[in-house]
Residue, then its C-alpha position, 0 to 999 in steps of 0.5 A: m557493489k557486491t554480487i549475489q554470489e559474493i554475499r552468499n560466500l560472506f554469509q557462509e563465513l558467518t557463524g551459525a548464530s550470526q547467520e540466524q541473527l542476520l536472517d532475523d534482522l532481514l525478515k524484520d525489515f521485510e515485514l516492516k516494509g510489507q506492513v507499510l506498503e499494505n497500509v498505503k494500499q489500504e489507505r488508497i483503496e479507502k480514499r478511492i472507494i468512499k466517495s460521499c455527497p457533499h450535500c447529504s453525506s450519502t455514500k450512494v454516489h455514482k459517476r456521471g461523466k466528466q466535465k473539463n476532465v474532472q470526474m462528476y458524480r451524482c448522489q442517488e439519495c438527494e440527486k445532486 
């Protein structure tokens, strides 16, 4: 595996156009990975935040303890 310094040396040997193309490609790769990561984070947040009552579909629920290590919730609308 190449060290950072070896990669820098190889980069310096490239022409200006090749350096620019390589940097553009790397930035695109990082943007895609960052976008995918952001989408995954957002999905996890949405799944965690939006809890709804299975009886009345209200999102006004709050935690009310655990039973056999399972988080229990109580609906503020129908109180089930």
